[in-house]
C-alpha positions in Angstrom: -0.2 -72.8 49.2 -1.5 -76.1 48.0 -0.7 -79.6 49.1 -2.0 -83.1 48.3 -1.6 -85.9 50.7 -2.6 -89.5 51.3 -4.0 -89.2 54.8 -4.7 -92.8 55.6 -1.0 -93.7 55.8 -0.2 -91.1 58.5 1.6 -92.8 61.5 1.2 -91.2 64.9 1.8 -92.0 68.6 -0.8 -89.4 69.7 -3.2 -90.7 72.4 -6.5 -88.9 72.0 -8.3 -87.6 75.1 -12.0 -88.3 75.1 -12.6 -87.2 78.7 -13.6 -83.6 78.0 -14.9 -81.3 75.4 -12.9 -78.6 73.6 -13.5 -74.9 74.4 -16.9 -73.7 73.1 -15.5 -70.7 71.3 -13.3 -73.0 69.1 -16.4 -74.6 67.6 -18.9 -71.7 67.8 -21.2 -73.3 70.3 -23.0 -71.8 73.3 -23.9 -75.1 75.1 -21.6 -78.0 76.0 -24.2 -80.5 74.9 -23.6 -79.4 71.3 -19.8 -79.9 71.4 -18.5 -83.2 70.0 -14.8 -82.5 69.7 -12.6 -83.6 72.6 -8.9 -83.2 71.7 -6.6 -82.0 68.9 -3.1 -82.5 67.7 -0.8 -80.8 65.1 1.3 -83.2 63.1 3.0 -80.7 60.9 2.4 -77.3 59.3 -0.7 -78.4 57.5 -1.9 -81.7 58.9 -3.8 -82.3 62.1 -5.7 -84.9 64.0 -8.8 -84.2 66.0 -10.7 -86.5 68.4 -14.5 -86.5 68.6 -17.0 -88.4 70.8 -20.2 -88.8 68.6 -23.6 -88.4 70.3 -25.7 -91.4 71.3 -28.9 -89.9 72.6 -29.1 -86.4 71.1 -32.5 -84.8 70.6 -31.6 -84.1 66.9 -28.5 -86.1 65.8 -29.9 -89.4 67.1 -33.6 -88.8 66.2 -33.7 -91.3 63.4 -35.5 -94.5 62.5 -32.2 -96.3 62.2 -30.4 -96.0 65.5 -27.8 -98.7 64.6 -25.8 -96.4 62.4 -24.3 -92.9 62.8 -26.6 -90.4 61.1 -25.2 -88.2 58.4 -26.2 -85.1 60.4 -23.9 -86.0 63.3 -21.0 -86.7 61.0 -21.5 -83.4 59.1 -21.6 -81.5 62.4 -18.3 -83.1 63.5 -16.7 -82.1 60.3 -18.0 -78.5 60.7 -16.6 -78.3 64.2 -13.3 -79.6 63.0 -13.0 -76.9 60.3 -13.8 -74.1 62.7 -11.3 -75.4 65.4 -8.5 -75.7 62.9 -9.0 -72.1 61.7 -9.0 -70.7 65.2 -6.6 -72.8 67.1 -3.9 -73.6 64.4 -4.2 -70.6 62.0 -4.9 -67.9 64.5 -8.2 -66.7 63.0 -9.8 -64.1 65.2 -12.7 -65.4 67.3 -14.7 -62.4 66.2 -14.5 -63.5 62.5 -17.6 -64.5 60.7 -17.4 -67.8 58.8 -19.2 -69.0 55.6 -19.0 -72.4 53.9 -18.5 -72.1 50.2 -18.8 -75.7 49.2 -18.6 -79.3 50.5 -18.2 -82.8 49.1 -19.2 -85.5 51.7 -19.1 -89.3 51.4 -19.9 -92.2 53.7 -17.6 -95.0 53.0 -18.2 -97.4 55.8 -21.7 -97.8 57.3 -21.6 -100.9 59.5 -24.1 -101.5 62.3 -22.8 -100.0 65.5 -21.9 -102.0 68.7 -23.2 -100.7 72.0 -19.8 -99.6 73.2 -17.9 -96.3 73.7 -15.5 -97.3 70.9 -18.2 -97.1 68.3 -18.7 -93.4 69.2 -15.0 -92.5 69.4 -13.7 -90.9 66.2 -10.4 -89.6 64.9 -10.6 -87.0 62.1 -7.4 -86.6 60.1 -7.2 -83.3 58.3 -4.9 -82.0 55.5 -5.1 -78.3 54.6 -5.0 -78.4 50.8 -5.0 -74.7 50.4 -4.7 -71.5 52.4 -6.6 -68.7 50.6 -4.8 -65.4 50.6 -5.9 -61.9 49.6 -3.8 -58.7 50.1 -1.4 -60.6 52.4 -4.1 -61.9 54.7 -5.6 -65.4 55.0 -9.3 -65.5 54.4 -10.1 -69.2 54.0 -9.1 -72.8 53.9 -9.6 -75.8 51.7 -9.7 -78.9 53.9 -9.5 -82.7 53.3 -11.0 -84.4 56.3 -11.2 -88.1 56.9 -13.1 -89.6 59.8 -12.1 -92.9 61.3 -13.9 -95.1 63.8 -12.1 -98.2 65.2 -9.3 -97.6 62.6 -11.8 -97.8 59.7 -12.4 -94.9 57.4 -16.0 -94.1 57.9 -16.6 -90.8 56.1 -14.7 -88.1 54.2 -15.4 -84.4 53.4 -13.7 -81.8 51.3 -14.7 -78.4 52.6 -14.0 -75.0 51.2 -14.6 -72.2 53.8 -14.0 -68.5 54.2 -14.1 -65.9 56.9 -14.6 -62.2 57.2 -14.1 -59.4 59.7 -17.4 -58.4 61.4 -17.7 -55.1 59.5 -17.1 -56.8 56.1 -19.7 -59.5 57.0 -22.3 -56.8 57.9 -21.8 -55.2 54.5 -22.2 -58.6 52.7 -25.3 -59.4 54.6 -27.1 -56.1 53.8 -30.8 -55.8 54.5 -31.3 -59.6 54.7 -29.9 -59.5 58.3 -33.0 -57.6 59.4 -35.6 -60.0 58.0 -37.8 -62.0 60.4 -39.5 -65.4 60.1 -43.2 -65.6 61.0 -44.0 -69.2 62.2 -46.5 -71.0 60.1 -49.8 -71.9 61.8 -49.6 -75.5 60.8 -46.8 -78.0 60.0 -48.2 -80.5 57.5 -45.4 -83.0 57.6 -45.3 -86.3 59.5 -41.9 -86.9 61.2 -42.1 -90.6 60.2 -42.3 -89.7 56.5 -39.0 -87.8 56.9 -37.0 -90.3 58.8 -37.5 -88.5 62.1 -39.4 -89.3 65.3 -39.8 -85.8 66.8 -41.9 -83.1 65.2 -39.4 -80.4 66.3 -36.8 -81.9 64.0 -39.0 -81.4 60.9 -37.6 -78.5 58.9 -39.9 -78.5 55.9 -43.6 -78.1 55.2 -46.1 -77.4 52.3 -45.0 -80.3 50.0 -46.0 -79.3 46.5 -45.9 -81.8 43.5 -46.3 -80.5 40.0 -45.9 -82.3 36.7 -42.2 -81.5 36.4 -41.0 -80.6 39.9 -41.4 -80.9 43.6 -41.2 -78.0 46.2 -41.2 -77.7 50.0 -41.1 -74.7 52.2 -38.2 -74.5 54.7 -38.9 -73.9 58.4 -36.2 -72.0 60.2 -37.3 -72.7 63.8 -35.1 -70.4 65.8 -36.0 -72.2 69.0 -34.3 -75.4 67.8 -31.5 -76.3 70.2 -29.1 -77.7 67.6 -29.6 -75.5 64.6 -29.8 -72.3 66.6 -27.6 -73.1 69.6 -26.7 -69.4 69.4 -28.2 -66.4 67.7 -27.9 -66.3 63.9 -29.1 -63.8 61.3 -29.5 -66.5 58.6 -30.4 -70.1 58.2 -27.4 -72.3 59.0 -25.9 -74.7 56.4 -26.8 -77.7 58.6 -30.5 -76.8 58.4 -30.4 -76.3 54.7 -28.8 -79.8 54.2 -31.5 -81.3 56.5 -34.2 -79.6 54.4 -32.6 -81.1 51.2 -32.5 -84.5 52.8 -36.1 -84.4 54.1 -37.4 -83.0 50.8 -35.6 -85.8 48.9 -37.1 -88.5 51.1 -40.6 -87.3 50.1 -39.6 -87.3 46.5 -38.1 -90.8 46.7 -41.3 -92.1 48.2 -43.4 -90.5 45.4 -41.1 -91.6 42.6 -39.8 -95.0 43.8 -42.2 -96.0 46.6 -39.3 -96.3 49.1 -39.7 -95.3 52.7 -37.0 -93.5 54.8 -36.0 -96.8 56.5 -35.2 -98.2 53.0 -32.5 -95.7 52.2 -29.6 -93.8 53.7 -27.5 -90.8 52.6 -24.2 -92.0 51.2 -23.0 -88.7 49.7 -23.7 -84.9 49.5 -22.2 -82.3 47.2 -23.3 -78.7 47.9 -22.3 -75.3 46.7 -23.5 -72.3 48.7 -24.3 -69.3 46.5 -25.7 -66.7 48.9 -27.1 -66.2 52.4 -30.5 -67.7 53.2 -32.3 -65.2 55.4 -34.8 -65.8 58.2 -38.0 -65.2 56.3 -41.0 -67.2 54.9 -39.8 -67.4 51.3 -37.2 -70.1 51.5 -37.9 -73.2 49.3 -36.3 -76.5 48.4 -36.9 -77.2 44.7 -36.4 -80.5 43.0 -36.9 -81.2 39.3 -38.2 -84.6 38.3 -35.7 -85.0 35.5 -32.9 -84.4 38.0 -33.8 -87.5 40.0 -32.2 -90.8 38.8 -32.1 -94.3 40.1 -29.3 -96.6 39.0 -29.3 -100.0 40.7 -29.1 -99.4 44.5 -28.3 -95.7 44.1 -30.5 -92.7 43.8 -29.2 -89.2 42.9 -31.2 -86.1 43.4 -30.3 -82.5 42.5 -31.9 -80.0 44.9 -31.9 -76.2 44.8 -32.5 -73.9 47.8 -34.2 -70.7 46.7 -35.0 -67.6 48.7 -37.8 -66.2 46.7 -36.0 -65.9 43.3 -32.4 -66.0 44.6 -30.5 -69.3 44.5 -28.9 -69.9 47.9 -27.5 -73.4 47.4 -27.3 -76.2 44.8 -26.8 -79.8 46.0 -26.5 -83.3 44.7 -27.6 -85.8 47.4 -27.0 -89.5 46.9 -29.0 -92.2 48.7 -28.1 -95.9 48.9 -30.9 -98.4 49.1 -30.7 -100.8 52.0 -30.3 -104.5 51.4 
């Protein structure tokens, strides 16, 4: 089933409730502090509205050098939670199912300075299900068009392609990689300030390597991190991989264009996930110099996540230059 739809014109009388969080199992979270969705509403068979209250003082999502704008990490997490909730609540996907994200295309359209008021943190996400994926008579995934509004302005959009599996099928897909273990490195070489962060626990890369034709960083899957590993996982979550791409790109931008994290912000991310990224020491973010381009006030970087010699994800991340 496919459907295209202009979401911005949807009229609704729904009054969103921001007073409480949705149930934890609908968004795959163990702690209430990590839940940002508050309410949901079905418009018709394949269109929905979801309310979210964005965080203002979160240890990770608000740990940036520019606190006057919503950080891309918070917006991506809201979209992730929306996709999981729609699958469980409105499409009846079993809570025991295991989810994977196949690809995503994210854009920030409106990046105004925030006012210090609750309204600046209250969002409505309008969702159209563009495709329900079927196999042997069963649903196994969704293609979602999600648009996030703050104060009636379209702030960000995301097209997400996701799939799910029964636990036994997931275990077969995971194979031996599920039993790997990460051994913490003795020393983290990165300064949080150089990566647009303030807190060392939010640094997810180390060992920055610059060669004549490429850059490389080593990914840190800190399983004690309260946001990335809110609950036990047997792989590195997509959110940590995206943050590794962003942090690695910021180092490259400084080396190539002499711009600091405060001078740029993420305006778009396209990413295709190819395989699971296990919890071990051989995960790298790889950026070739000839895949870094600057055109006016826009910088595009192609980054590849590799687990030893296996490609786990390929991404194009776009930065806008402030001013």
